[in-house]
N, CA, C and O of each residue as an XYZ file, in Angstrom:
284
protein
N     113.925   -121.775     88.508
C     114.310   -120.806     87.502
C     113.903   -119.413     87.973
O     112.784   -119.206     88.442
N     114.808   -118.479     87.846
C     114.541   -117.097     88.232
C     113.897   -116.382     87.049
O     114.366   -116.479     85.915
N     112.827   -115.671     87.332
C     112.109   -114.968     86.273
C     112.567   -113.515     86.190
O     113.277   -113.015     87.062
N     112.144   -112.861     85.130
C     112.457   -111.435     84.972
C     111.855   -110.616     86.103
O     112.446   -109.647     86.580
N     110.679   -111.025     86.512
C     110.003   -110.304     87.598
C     110.834   -110.330     88.871
O     110.959   -109.311     89.551
N     111.398   -111.476     89.198
C     112.212   -111.595     90.411
C     113.487   -110.762     90.313
O     113.924   -110.180     91.306
N     114.084   -110.701     89.129
C     115.278   -109.883     88.944
C     114.932   -108.400     89.065
O     115.687   -107.628     89.655
N     113.800   -108.007     88.510
C     113.351   -106.624     88.619
C     113.083   -106.253     90.066
O     113.500   -105.189     90.524
N     112.396   -107.117     90.783
C     112.101   -106.852     92.192
C     113.389   -106.806     93.006
O     113.509   -106.000     93.928
N     114.354   -107.664     92.672
C     115.647   -107.636     93.349
C     116.320   -106.284     93.157
O     116.808   -105.696     94.122
N     116.352   -105.792     91.945
C     116.976   -104.498     91.672
C     116.285   -103.358     92.386
O     116.937   -102.495     92.976
N     114.970   -103.355     92.333
C     114.225   -102.286     93.007
C     114.407   -102.351     94.521
O     114.625   -101.328     95.170
N     114.318   -103.548     95.074
C     114.467   -103.704     96.520
C     115.871   -103.319     96.973
O     116.036   -102.611     97.967
N     116.877   -103.784     96.245
C     118.256   -103.457     96.613
C     118.497   -101.955     96.520
O     119.173   -101.387     97.378
N     117.965   -101.315     95.512
C     118.133    -99.874     95.368
C     117.454    -99.091     96.470
O     118.039    -98.170     97.039
N     116.226    -99.455     96.770
C     115.471    -98.724     97.785
C     116.055    -98.962     99.173
O     116.290    -98.008     99.915
N     116.291   -100.212     99.531
C     116.821   -100.520    100.862
C     118.225    -99.947    101.021
O     118.551    -99.389    102.068
N     119.057   -100.081     99.993
C     120.404    -99.527    100.059
C     120.397    -98.025    100.211
O     121.172    -97.472    100.992
N     119.532    -97.361     99.474
C     119.442    -95.902     99.573
C     118.952    -95.458    100.939
O     119.471    -94.498    101.509
N     117.961    -96.148    101.462
C     117.438    -95.772    102.773
C     118.467    -95.968    103.877
O     118.687    -95.069    104.688
N     119.093    -97.130    103.912
C     120.055    -97.410    104.979
C     121.297    -96.546    104.820
O     121.748    -95.926    105.783
N     121.858    -96.499    103.609
C     123.049    -95.684    103.381
C     122.785    -94.207    103.612
O     123.606    -93.519    104.218
N     121.661    -93.718    103.142
C     121.304    -92.314    103.343
C     121.076    -91.972    104.798
O     121.470    -90.901    105.260
N     120.446    -92.872    105.517
C     120.216    -92.639    106.941
C     121.530    -92.603    107.704
O     121.745    -91.725    108.539
N     122.408    -93.557    107.419
C     123.712    -93.565    108.077
C     124.508    -92.304    107.737
O     125.141    -91.706    108.607
N     124.468    -91.913    106.476
C     125.194    -90.729    106.043
C     124.619    -89.471    106.690
O     125.371    -88.626    107.177
N     123.315    -89.343    106.699
C     122.678    -88.156    107.275
C     122.922    -88.014    108.771
O     123.274    -86.937    109.253
N     122.734    -89.101    109.494
C     122.945    -89.043    110.943
C     124.424    -88.812    111.252
O     124.767    -88.021    112.130
N     125.292    -89.510    110.524
C     126.725    -89.354    110.751
C     127.202    -87.948    110.467
O     127.954    -87.379    111.259
N     126.778    -87.373    109.342
C     127.188    -86.007    109.028
C     126.595    -85.003    110.011
O     127.231    -84.001    110.339
N     125.390    -85.267    110.477
C     124.810    -84.396    111.500
C     125.639    -84.397    112.773
O     125.818    -83.357    113.406
N     126.141    -85.555    113.144
C     126.992    -85.637    114.330
C     128.339    -84.955    114.094
O     128.833    -84.242    114.967
N     128.930    -85.170    112.927
C     130.239    -84.580    112.635
C     130.159    -83.058    112.604
O     131.061    -82.378    113.095
N     129.095    -82.525    112.037
C     128.933    -81.071    111.975
C     128.829    -80.476    113.382
O     129.247    -79.342    113.617
N     128.272    -81.245    114.306
C     128.142    -80.775    115.691
C     129.327    -81.186    116.559
O     129.209    -81.262    117.782
N     130.462    -81.451    115.928
C     131.716    -81.787    116.617
C     131.641    -83.059    117.453
O     132.342    -83.180    118.457
N     130.812    -83.994    117.055
C     130.796    -85.317    117.679
C     131.469    -86.246    116.673
O     130.836    -86.725    115.732
N     132.743    -86.489    116.883
C     133.539    -87.179    115.876
C     133.234    -88.665    115.770
O     133.736    -89.330    114.864
N     132.430    -89.192    116.668
C     131.988    -90.581    116.547
C     131.113    -90.746    115.301
O     130.939    -91.862    114.810
N     130.571    -89.655    114.794
C     129.747    -89.694    113.589
C     130.491    -90.227    112.376
O     129.867    -90.740    111.447
N     131.825    -90.114    112.369
C     132.598    -90.660    111.259
C     132.432    -92.172    111.160
O     132.582    -92.747    110.082
N     132.122    -92.816    112.287
C     131.907    -94.267    112.267
C     130.621    -94.639    111.527
O     130.441    -95.793    111.137
N     129.750    -93.688    111.337
C     128.548    -93.909    110.531
C     128.735    -93.443    109.092
O     128.198    -94.050    108.166
N     129.497    -92.369    108.905
C     129.655    -91.796    107.569
C     130.497    -92.699    106.671
O     130.116    -92.981    105.535
N     131.628    -93.145    107.175
C     132.575    -93.879    106.331
C     132.032    -95.205    105.797
O     132.229    -95.485    104.615
N     131.361    -96.037    106.597
C     130.873    -97.305    106.030
C     129.482    -97.231    105.403
O     128.915    -98.271    105.069
N     128.919    -96.044    105.233
C     127.548    -95.930    104.713
C     127.409    -96.537    103.319
O     126.455    -97.270    103.060
N     128.338    -96.245    102.427
C     128.273    -96.781    101.063
C     128.427    -98.287    101.000
O     127.597    -98.961    100.390
N     129.481    -98.842    101.623
C     129.633   -100.300    101.590
C     128.491   -101.060    102.249
O     128.119   -102.137    101.784
N     127.931   -100.517    103.324
C     126.811   -101.191    103.980
C     125.612   -101.233    103.037
O     124.919   -102.246    102.955
N     125.373   -100.155    102.339
C     124.261   -100.120    101.379
C     124.480   -101.142    100.276
O     123.533   -101.806     99.854
N     125.707   -101.278     99.805
C     126.008   -102.266     98.774
C     125.895   -103.695     99.270
O     125.454   -104.578     98.534
N     126.290   -103.926    100.510
C     126.214   -105.275    101.066
C     124.775   -105.765    101.200
O     124.515   -106.963    101.093
N     123.851   -104.855    101.432
C     122.447   -105.263    101.498
C     121.974   -105.787    100.143
O     121.282   -106.803    100.077
N     122.343   -105.101     99.072
C     121.995   -105.571     97.736
C     122.666   -106.902     97.420
O     122.068   -107.777     96.794
N     123.909   -107.045     97.858
C     124.645   -108.291     97.647
C     123.957   -109.448     98.371
O     123.834   -110.543     97.821
N     123.512   -109.207     99.592
C     122.826   -110.249    100.361
C     121.517   -110.653     99.691
O     121.176   -111.835     99.652
N     120.789   -109.682     99.168
C     119.541   -109.998     98.467
C     119.821   -110.787     97.189
O     119.068   -111.701     96.852
N     120.891   -110.446     96.477
C     121.231   -111.166     95.252
C     121.645   -112.599     95.554
O     121.297   -113.509     94.802
N     122.380   -112.816     96.639
C     122.776   -114.178     97.008
C     121.560   -115.020     97.356
O     121.504   -116.209     97.039
N     120.591   -114.398     98.009
C     119.360   -115.108     98.359
C     118.625   -115.555     97.096
O     118.101   -116.667     97.033
N     118.591   -114.679     96.093
C     117.937   -115.035     94.837
C     118.745   -116.083     94.072
O     118.169   -116.955     93.422
N     120.062   -116.003     94.146
C     120.914   -116.949     93.421
C     120.790   -118.366     93.975
O     121.038   -119.336     93.258
N     120.410   -118.490     95.237
C     120.226   -119.824     95.806
C     119.103   -120.578     95.102
O     119.080   -121.809     95.104
N     118.180   -119.844     94.504
C     117.101   -120.488     93.756
C     117.642   -121.181     92.505
O     117.098   -122.196     92.069
N     118.707   -120.633     91.934
C     119.270   -121.201     90.706
C     120.116   -122.434     90.972
O     120.219   -123.316     90.119
N     120.723   -122.499     92.150
C     121.630   -123.609     92.453
C     120.816   -124.900     92.561
O     119.764   -124.929     93.199
N     121.315   -125.965     91.933
C     120.594   -127.238     92.047
C     120.716   -127.781     93.470
O     121.750   -127.647     94.125
N     119.666   -128.376     93.906
C     119.684   -128.942     95.266
C     120.434   -130.274     95.252
O     120.209   -131.105     94.372
N     121.320   -130.477     96.224
C     122.054   -131.752     96.270
C     121.130   -132.906     96.649
O     120.178   -132.735     97.410
N     121.431   -134.083     96.103
C     120.568   -135.232     96.372
C     121.198   -136.144     97.361
O     120.616   -137.170     97.713
């Protein structure tokens, strides 16, 4: 059974990790684009989805606790 504490920790962890990774990708990518290194767009464009996928992966890990184990 998943407790409230685990759901709270999931939300906090997903928010912090997503913000750090997405923000880092966005910052580095925009820094490259501003300096006319167009490869930086490869970091800027997927920054949001990558941040969301980290939260999704953490949620799936927690959801495995709810699934009954096969016998």
